[in-house]
C-alpha positions in Angstrom: 88.5 122.6 79.2 92.0 120.8 79.4 91.4 116.4 78.7 93.2 115.8 82.5 91.5 118.8 84.6 90.2 117.0 87.9 92.0 114.3 88.1 94.9 113.2 90.3 97.3 110.1 90.1 99.4 109.7 92.7 101.8 106.4 92.1 103.8 104.3 94.1 107.6 104.0 93.0 109.4 100.7 93.3 107.8 97.8 90.9 104.8 100.6 89.9 106.3 103.2 87.8 110.3 102.0 88.6 112.0 98.4 87.7 113.8 97.1 90.8 117.1 98.3 89.8 115.7 100.9 87.4 114.8 104.6 87.0 111.8 106.2 85.6 111.9 106.1 81.9 112.2 108.6 79.6 108.4 107.4 78.4 106.7 107.4 81.8 108.5 110.7 82.2 107.0 112.0 78.7 103.3 110.7 80.1 103.4 112.2 83.7 104.6 115.5 81.7 101.6 115.0 79.4 98.8 114.6 82.5 100.5 117.5 84.0 100.0 119.8 80.8 96.5 118.7 80.6 95.5 120.2 83.5 96.1 116.7 85.9 97.2 116.7 89.4 100.9 114.1 89.9 102.3 112.8 92.8 103.9 109.9 94.6 102.7 107.9 97.6 106.3 105.6 98.8 107.8 104.1 101.8 110.8 106.2 100.9 112.1 109.5 102.0 111.8 112.9 100.2 115.2 112.4 99.9 115.8 109.3 98.6 112.8 109.4 96.4 114.6 113.1 94.9 117.1 110.9 93.2 114.8 109.3 90.8 112.5 112.0 90.2 114.7 114.0 88.2 112.7 116.2 85.3 109.6 115.0 87.0 106.9 117.5 87.7 105.5 116.8 91.2 102.8 118.9 91.4 100.2 117.4 94.4 101.1 116.4 98.1 103.0 113.4 98.0 103.1 110.8 100.6 106.4 109.2 102.3 106.9 106.6 104.9 104.6 104.3 103.4 101.7 107.0 105.3 103.9 108.7 107.8 104.6 111.8 106.1 102.4 114.0 104.1 104.9 116.3 102.0 104.6 119.7 99.6 107.1 118.5 97.2 107.4 122.5 95.9 107.3 124.1 98.9 109.8 121.6 100.8 107.9 121.2 103.6 105.8 119.0 105.7 101.9 119.0 105.6 101.4 116.6 107.9 103.7 113.2 110.0 102.0 110.6 112.1 105.1 109.3 114.5 105.2 105.5 116.2 103.9 105.7 119.9 103.4 103.2 122.7 100.4 101.9 124.8 98.4 104.2 126.9 98.9 103.2 130.8 96.6 103.9 133.3 98.2 106.7 134.5 97.5 108.2 130.9 101.1 108.2 129.9 102.0 106.7 126.6 104.8 103.9 126.9 106.5 104.9 124.1 109.8 103.3 125.6 108.2 100.3 124.1 109.8 100.6 121.0 113.3 101.0 122.1 112.8 98.0 124.0 111.6 97.0 120.9 114.3 97.2 118.9 116.9 96.3 120.8 115.0 92.6 121.4 115.5 92.7 117.7 119.0 93.3 117.5 119.8 90.4 119.8 117.1 88.0 118.7 118.2 88.8 115.0 121.7 89.4 115.0 122.1 89.1 110.7 119.3 91.8 110.0 119.4 95.1 108.9 117.6 97.2 111.2 116.6 101.1 110.5 115.0 103.7 112.7 113.4 106.3 110.5 113.2 110.1 111.7 112.1 113.0 109.5 115.2 114.0 108.6 117.4 110.6 108.5 117.5 107.2 108.4 119.2 105.6 111.1 121.0 102.0 111.3 121.1 100.4 114.5 122.6 97.4 113.3 125.7 96.1 112.3 127.0 98.1 108.9 128.5 94.6 107.9 124.4 93.4 107.8 123.5 96.5 105.8 120.9 95.8 103.4 122.9 95.8 100.4 120.3 98.5 98.2 121.6 101.5 100.2 125.0 102.1 98.5 123.1 102.5 95.2 119.6 104.3 96.4 119.6 108.1 97.2 119.3 107.7 101.1 120.6 109.6 103.5 121.7 107.9 106.4 124.2 107.1 109.2 125.2 103.9 111.2 124.6 105.0 115.6 123.7 103.4 118.7 120.1 102.8 119.6 121.1 105.4 122.6 121.1 107.9 120.4 117.9 107.6 119.5 115.8 106.1 121.5 114.5 109.2 123.2 111.0 108.8 120.9 109.8 112.6 122.8 113.1 114.3 121.0 113.3 112.0 117.7 110.2 110.6 116.9 109.9 107.7 114.5 108.5 107.5 111.9 109.1 104.2 110.7 111.1 101.2 112.3 112.5 98.6 109.5 113.7 95.1 109.4 115.3 93.5 106.6 116.0 90.1 106.8 115.4 86.2 105.6 111.6 86.0 105.0 111.5 83.1 107.2 113.2 85.2 110.1 110.8 88.3 109.6 108.1 85.5 110.1 109.4 85.1 113.4 109.9 89.1 114.2 105.9 88.9 113.3 105.6 86.9 116.2 108.0 88.7 118.4 106.0 91.7 117.5 102.7 90.2 119.2 105.0 89.0 121.9 106.4 92.7 123.2 103.2 94.4 122.5 104.5 96.4 119.1 101.9 95.1 117.2 98.8 96.0 118.9 100.2 99.7 118.6 101.3 99.8 114.8 100.6 98.8 111.7 103.3 96.8 110.1 103.2 94.8 106.9 105.6 93.6 104.2 106.4 96.2 102.1 108.7 93.3 99.8 109.4 90.0 100.6 112.4 90.6 103.2 111.2 93.7 104.5 108.8 94.1 107.4 107.8 97.8 108.4 106.2 99.2 111.2 104.1 102.5 111.2 102.2 104.2 113.7 98.9 102.7 114.3 96.0 103.5 111.4 98.8 104.7 108.7 98.7 103.6 105.8 99.2 104.9 102.3 95.4 105.4 102.4 95.1 106.9 105.4 97.3 110.0 104.5 95.6 109.7 100.8 92.3 110.9 102.8 94.5 113.9 104.0 95.1 115.0 100.7 91.4 114.3 100.1 90.2 117.3 102.6 93.3 119.9 100.9 90.3 122.2 99.6 92.4 122.1 95.6 91.8 118.3 96.1 88.5 118.0 97.3 86.5 117.3 94.2 89.6 115.6 92.1 88.6 112.1 90.6 91.9 110.5 92.2 93.5 107.5 90.6 96.2 105.5 92.5 98.9 102.9 91.6 101.0 100.4 93.0 101.9 97.1 93.3 102.1 95.5 97.1 101.2 95.2 100.5 101.6 98.6 101.4 100.0 100.2 98.7 96.9 97.8 99.4 94.7 100.6 101.3 96.0 103.2 98.7 94.1 101.6 95.8 91.1 100.8 98.0 90.8 104.2 99.2 91.5 105.9 95.8 88.4 106.2 92.7 90.1 104.4 91.0 93.0 101.9 91.9 95.5 100.3 89.4 97.9 97.7 90.2 100.5 96.9 87.9 100.5 93.8 86.1 103.4 92.2 88.2 101.9 93.7 91.3 101.2 90.6 94.1 98.3 88.9 93.2 96.3 90.3 96.5 96.8 94.0 95.6 95.6 93.1 91.9 92.2 91.6 93.6 92.3 94.7 95.8 92.3 96.9 92.3 89.8 98.0 89.8 91.9 97.4 87.2 95.6 95.7 86.6 97.4 97.5 84.0 100.5 96.4 82.2 103.6 95.1 84.2 106.2 98.3 85.6 108.7 96.9 82.4 105.9 98.4 80.0 105.3 101.9 81.5 102.2 102.0 83.4 101.8 105.8 82.7 101.9 105.5 79.3 99.3 102.7 79.1 97.1 105.0 81.9 97.2 107.8 79.6 96.3 105.3 76.3 93.6 103.7 78.2 92.5 107.1 80.4 89.1 107.1 78.4 88.0 103.7 79.7 90.0 103.9 83.0 88.3 107.3 83.7 84.4 105.8 83.3 84.9 103.5 86.2 
């Protein structure tokens, strides 16, 4: 029997195995290769799109279904196939119809209320920036995103272009106000929304999270009897760590995420996958 058979590692990227502004280290890549060669399954769970993640994953063998858009998509990396997707929806009206127009109404309100924010609508194949180009998130030119600028009207029909994620980048004080606006307009009640960084606030469908999509992985025949080890660092990873058999927070993780994890490992700069394999026997007994 190989040493890592019947184990799946599913890891967040930024702040967990990728230092902010950096890349996956050669040491972490070698550790992932060792884990897979030893019979283990390796997947990722990220807020990124598959295309945006791919730029960081050259030389990394992704062998398990992976989670994107912070839980809105389950994707087969090897087959380039969407296994499941969860789009934003509005409240159900008395007529029985769904008021999906609540999201473009909210987006229009955000454009007016937060004129210096970068506001992005994520569909399955693109990041659509509906705010003014001069307010773009500074990360975008240095990342691997497929993105375009377009007016809100071009993506306002959710029946034709389902929204997997609505994203706002702005000052933290403005994002606190954004939460109040979401509560007042009703989008808070029909979504799961959270901070993925201090200046990033994201909305996905109600009930969607990395942890909820992990439950979908467990339903797949190949993973029903596999012990799952999850790695993460921020609020959008908390449900993932809680739903895994063993949840590991990086040493730089937010204190609330460390509290929710079973174990706290080393900092992202110190190669968390390497640390995991060095301590695997003790961790597997948790």
